[in-house]
C-alpha positions as semicolon CSV with decimal commas, in nm:
position;residue;x (nm);y (nm);z (nm)
1;M;0,000;0,000;0,000
2;P;0,124;0,353;-0,068
3;A;0,091;0,448;0,300
4;D;0,322;0,158;0,392
5;R;0,577;0,266;0,131
6;V;0,574;0,623;0,259
7;R;0,619;0,501;0,617
8;I;0,910;0,275;0,514
9;L;1,073;0,558;0,319
10;G;1,034;0,784;0,623
11;A;1,198;0,523;0,844
12;A;1,495;0,499;0,605
13;L;1,529;0,878;0,615
14;G;1,478;0,901;0,990
15;R;1,166;1,113;0,940
16;D;0,800;1,072;1,026
17;L;0,633;1,065;0,684
18;R;0,265;0,988;0,631
19;A;0,053;0,954;0,321
20;V;-0,264;1,160;0,321
21;G;-0,508;1,044;0,059
22;L;-0,789;1,228;-0,110
23;E;-1,151;1,133;-0,071
24;H;-1,274;0,907;-0,350
25;E;-1,478;1,177;-0,521
26;E;-1,184;1,421;-0,506
27;T;-0,962;1,159;-0,666
28;R;-1,217;1,086;-0,939
29;A;-1,254;1,460;-1,010
30;E;-0,877;1,518;-1,028
31;M;-0,822;1,217;-1,253
32;G;-1,103;1,334;-1,480
33;A;-0,966;1,690;-1,489
34;A;-0,628;1,546;-1,589
35;G;-0,793;1,378;-1,888
36;V;-0,793;1,022;-1,756
37;P;-1,074;0,835;-1,935
38;K;-1,363;0,727;-1,712
39;P;-1,316;0,353;-1,786
40;Y;-0,958;0,380;-1,660
41;V;-1,070;0,569;-1,349
42;D;-1,329;0,299;-1,282
43;A;-1,065;0,027;-1,329
44;F;-0,826;0,213;-1,097
45;F;-1,090;0,217;-0,824
46;G;-1,176;-0,146;-0,890
47;F;-0,814;-0,246;-0,843
48;F;-0,700;-0,021;-0,562
49;V;-1,017;0,060;-0,370
50;D;-1,238;-0,244;-0,417
51;G;-0,945;-0,482;-0,380
52;T;-0,969;-0,665;-0,711
53;L;-0,590;-0,638;-0,750
54;D;-0,399;-0,896;-0,551
55;E;-0,042;-0,771;-0,506
56;S;0,046;-1,049;-0,264
57;V;0,149;-1,294;-0,533
58;V;0,528;-1,314;-0,548
59;L;0,667;-1,386;-0,893
60;P;1,023;-1,490;-0,983
61;T;1,051;-1,220;-1,252
62;V;1,320;-1,003;-1,087
63;E;1,555;-1,292;-1,033
64;L;1,489;-1,434;-1,380
65;V;1,563;-1,099;-1,546
66;T;1,850;-0,973;-1,328
67;G;2,004;-1,296;-1,209
68;R;1,986;-1,189;-0,844
69;A;1,726;-1,211;-0,571
70;P;1,490;-0,915;-0,537
71;R;1,528;-0,675;-0,245
72;T;1,257;-0,540;-0,021
73;F;1,122;-0,189;-0,056
74;A;1,282;-0,105;0,280
75;R;1,623;-0,213;0,144
76;W;1,567;-0,015;-0,177
77;A;1,475;0,295;0,028
78;R;1,792;0,262;0,239
79;D;2,004;0,216;-0,074
80;H;1,856;0,527;-0,239
81;M;1,795;0,757;0,058
82;D;2,026;1,026;-0,083
83;A;1,785;1,075;-0,373
84;F;1,517;1,183;-0,124
85;R;1,716;1,436;0,078
């Protein structure tokens, strides 16, 4: 979840970071104003709000492509913390 990623990034930076989301209607309005087609907005909400996207499945893709085991987001944040300062 984005809030978890922001929290992890904050921990790597030694800062208290929090994600503050928009209300659903605000998000729909902003996406529409940005020209995002309504079917895409509906799909976005289906995936990320209604839970039809299951991100818990772990695939071997990173290791197959790079030849090394994947790292966690926390490790990535620590490795790249200078980019966020």
